[in-house]
C-alpha positions in Angstrom: -111.3 -38.1 131.1 -114.7 -39.4 129.4 -113.9 -43.3 129.6 -113.3 -42.1 133.4 -116.4 -40.1 133.4 -118.1 -43.0 132.4 -117.0 -45.8 134.7 -118.0 -43.0 137.3 -121.5 -42.9 136.3 -121.5 -47.1 136.4 -120.3 -46.6 139.8 -122.8 -44.0 141.5 -125.5 -46.3 139.8 -124.9 -49.0 142.3 -125.0 -46.5 145.2 -127.7 -43.8 144.4 -128.8 -43.5 147.6 -125.7 -40.8 147.7 -125.8 -39.2 144.6 -127.6 -36.2 143.3 -128.8 -35.4 140.4 -128.8 -31.9 138.7 -129.7 -30.9 135.7 -130.6 -27.7 133.2 -133.8 -28.2 131.5 -133.6 -26.2 127.7 -131.0 -27.5 125.3 -130.4 -30.2 128.0 -133.9 -32.5 128.4 -135.4 -30.7 125.9 -134.2 -29.4 122.6 -134.1 -25.6 121.8 -136.9 -24.9 119.6 -137.9 -21.3 118.0 -140.0 -20.6 121.5 -140.1 -21.3 125.3 -143.4 -22.6 124.3 -142.8 -24.8 122.1 -140.3 -27.0 123.9 -140.8 -30.7 125.1 -139.1 -33.1 126.7 -138.8 -36.9 125.3 -140.8 -39.2 126.8 -138.2 -41.4 127.4 -136.3 -38.8 129.4 -139.2 -38.1 131.5 -139.7 -41.7 132.2 -135.5 -41.8 133.2 -136.0 -38.9 135.5 -138.9 -40.4 137.3 -137.1 -43.7 137.7 -133.9 -41.7 139.3 -136.0 -39.9 141.3 -137.2 -42.9 143.5 -133.8 -44.0 144.0 -131.4 -41.2 144.1 -131.3 -38.7 147.1 -132.2 -36.0 144.9 -133.1 -35.1 141.4 -133.7 -31.5 140.7 -134.2 -29.5 137.3 -132.3 -26.0 137.9 -133.5 -23.9 134.9 -133.6 -20.4 133.2 -137.6 -20.7 133.2 -139.8 -19.5 135.7 -140.4 -22.2 138.3 -143.7 -23.3 137.3 -143.0 -23.3 133.9 -140.2 -25.8 134.8 -142.6 -27.9 136.3 -144.9 -27.9 133.5 -142.5 -28.8 131.0 -140.9 -31.7 132.9 -144.6 -32.6 134.4 -142.8 -34.7 137.4 -144.0 -34.6 141.1 -140.7 -36.3 142.4 -138.4 -33.7 141.1 -137.0 -30.4 142.7 -137.4 -27.2 140.9 -135.3 -24.4 140.9 -136.4 -21.7 138.6 -135.2 -18.2 137.3 -131.6 -19.1 137.6 -131.6 -20.0 141.2 -133.7 -17.0 142.3 -137.1 -19.3 143.2 -137.4 -22.4 144.3 -140.6 -24.6 144.3 -141.6 -25.9 147.9 -144.9 -27.3 148.8 -146.5 -25.8 145.8 -145.5 -22.7 146.7 -142.8 -20.3 144.5 -140.0 -18.9 147.0 -138.3 -15.8 145.5 -135.0 -15.2 146.8 -135.7 -12.4 149.5 -132.5 -10.0 148.1 -134.0 -10.3 144.8 -137.5 -8.4 145.4 -136.2 -4.9 145.8 -135.3 -5.3 141.9 -138.7 -6.6 140.9 -139.8 -2.9 139.6 -136.8 -2.6 137.7 -136.9 -5.9 135.9 -140.5 -5.0 134.9 -139.8 -1.6 133.3 -136.7 -3.4 131.6 -139.1 -5.9 130.4 -141.6 -3.4 129.3 -139.1 -1.1 127.5 -137.9 -4.3 125.7 -142.0 -5.0 124.4 -142.1 -1.3 123.1 -138.8 -1.6 121.2 -137.7 -5.0 120.4 -140.6 -7.1 120.1 -142.4 -5.0 117.2 -138.7 -6.3 115.5 -139.3 -10.1 115.8 -138.0 -10.6 119.6 -139.8 -12.8 122.1 -140.3 -11.3 125.3 -140.5 -14.1 127.7 -142.9 -13.0 131.4 -140.9 -14.5 134.0 -141.2 -12.7 136.6 -138.3 -11.8 138.6 -136.1 -11.6 135.7 -136.7 -11.0 132.3 -135.6 -12.9 128.8 -135.4 -11.4 125.7 -135.3 -14.1 122.9 -134.1 -13.5 119.4 -133.5 -16.4 117.9 -136.1 -16.0 115.5 -135.3 -12.6 114.7 -133.2 -11.0 111.6 -129.4 -11.2 112.6 -129.4 -7.1 113.5 -132.0 -7.5 115.8 -130.4 -10.1 117.7 -127.1 -7.6 117.6 -129.9 -4.9 118.9 -131.7 -6.9 121.5 -128.3 -7.2 123.2 -127.1 -4.1 123.1 -130.8 -2.6 124.2 -130.8 -5.1 127.1 -127.4 -4.4 128.1 -127.8 -0.2 128.3 -130.8 -0.5 129.9 -129.9 -3.2 132.4 -126.8 -1.3 133.3 -128.8 1.9 133.8 -131.4 0.5 136.1 -128.5 -1.8 137.9 -129.4 -5.0 136.8 -127.3 -8.1 135.8 -127.4 -9.5 131.9 -126.2 -12.6 130.6 -126.2 -13.6 126.7 -127.0 -17.4 126.3 -128.3 -19.2 123.4 -130.1 -17.1 121.4 -131.4 -15.0 124.3 -130.5 -11.7 126.4 -131.5 -12.0 130.1 -131.6 -9.0 132.8 -131.4 -10.2 136.6 -131.3 -8.6 139.8 -127.5 -8.3 140.5 -127.2 -10.4 143.5 -125.4 -13.4 143.9 -128.0 -15.9 143.1 -127.4 -18.3 140.2 -127.4 -22.2 139.5 -124.5 -22.1 141.5 -125.9 -20.8 144.5 -128.9 -23.3 144.0 -126.4 -26.4 143.8 -125.0 -25.2 146.6 -128.2 -25.0 148.7 -129.4 -28.2 147.7 -126.1 -30.1 148.5 -126.1 -28.7 151.8 -130.1 -29.3 152.4 -129.8 -32.9 151.1 -126.4 -34.0 151.9 -125.1 -36.1 149.3 -121.5 -37.5 149.2 -121.6 -37.2 145.3 -123.3 -35.1 142.7 -123.7 -34.0 139.0 -124.9 -31.3 136.9 -125.8 -31.7 133.2 -126.0 -28.3 131.5 -125.4 -26.6 127.6 -125.3 -22.8 128.4 -123.5 -20.0 129.8 -125.7 -20.2 133.4 -124.7 -23.9 133.6 -121.3 -22.5 134.1 -121.8 -21.2 137.5 -123.3 -24.7 138.2 -120.0 -26.4 137.2 -117.8 -24.2 139.3 -120.2 -24.8 142.4 -119.4 -28.5 142.1 -116.1 -28.1 141.8 -115.6 -25.7 144.6 -118.2 -28.4 146.9 -115.5 -31.0 145.8 -112.5 -29.1 147.1 -114.2 -28.1 150.3 -114.6 -31.3 150.9 -118.5 -31.0 151.6 -118.7 -33.3 148.4 -116.3 -36.4 147.9 -116.8 -36.3 144.2 -118.6 -34.7 141.7 -119.1 -34.6 138.0 -119.9 -31.7 135.6 -121.2 -33.1 132.1 -121.6 -30.5 129.1 -124.0 -31.0 126.2 -122.0 -29.9 123.1 -123.8 -27.5 120.7 -122.6 -25.3 118.1 -124.6 -22.1 119.9 -122.9 -23.2 123.2 -119.9 -21.1 125.1 -116.6 -23.2 124.3 -116.6 -23.7 128.4 -119.2 -26.0 128.9 -116.8 -28.6 127.0 -113.4 -27.2 128.7 -114.7 -27.4 132.2 -116.9 -30.7 131.8 -115.5 -34.0 133.5 -118.0 -35.5 130.4 -119.0 -34.0 127.0 -122.2 -35.4 125.1 -124.0 -34.6 121.9 -127.5 -33.2 122.6 -130.5 -34.6 124.2 -129.5 -37.8 123.0 -126.3 -37.9 124.6 -128.0 -36.9 127.9 -130.5 -39.9 127.5 -127.1 -42.0 127.3 -125.8 -40.5 130.9 -129.3 -41.2 132.3 -129.6 -44.7 131.3 -126.3 -45.2 132.6 -127.6 -43.7 136.3 -130.4 -45.7 135.6 -128.1 -49.0 135.6 -129.2 -49.5 131.9 
């Protein structure tokens, strides 16, 4: 399928006005680093995305980060930003949180506070994200990673939150249907592209993959393309469910160059 996918990218580059480009950021546009504050998007990829935003129907960064942090990391004004795994979008300089999530904000804060008391002293990094909580254990000893996953799962379930595990991180979020898949669906319905692709590397990106497939099967999209970024830490489904698999941020650059007509 990979050769067909590359040909599809070339075809889309000739008719960009009907195409939506959706992409994760950390692990996809920015290499994974010890803590989120050290992340950087290579300047070449930033410039490519800026060029694509000028001609494609929409370019959107759909991130697990809080939306303002996603925008700060990517640093482009012409890109639409969805943050916190689909729980919030940046519009006209203001962050809009999915209303159904707001009743759970206090419980997310409670879990975050408990994690700071129990896990931070052992080497975990607690990221302040607002409507969701992320506990990073990449730099901690292996036993702290296992402790973090068990602790967040136990306390999150007690508080009625949804728990997911990614690359060196365990996350808690409100138990409502808001994820990268719902973000993709809302953007497709709002901007009306005929074709769309999503580029991602981790567990939460699979929701976007599946949403694209559903939108194509429903006839909302004429064509879709799922680009998986392969890594040692990523889930196997990122490879098995992808139409095209690339290696790391460098491979994502190859995809963007083709979309830019290069």
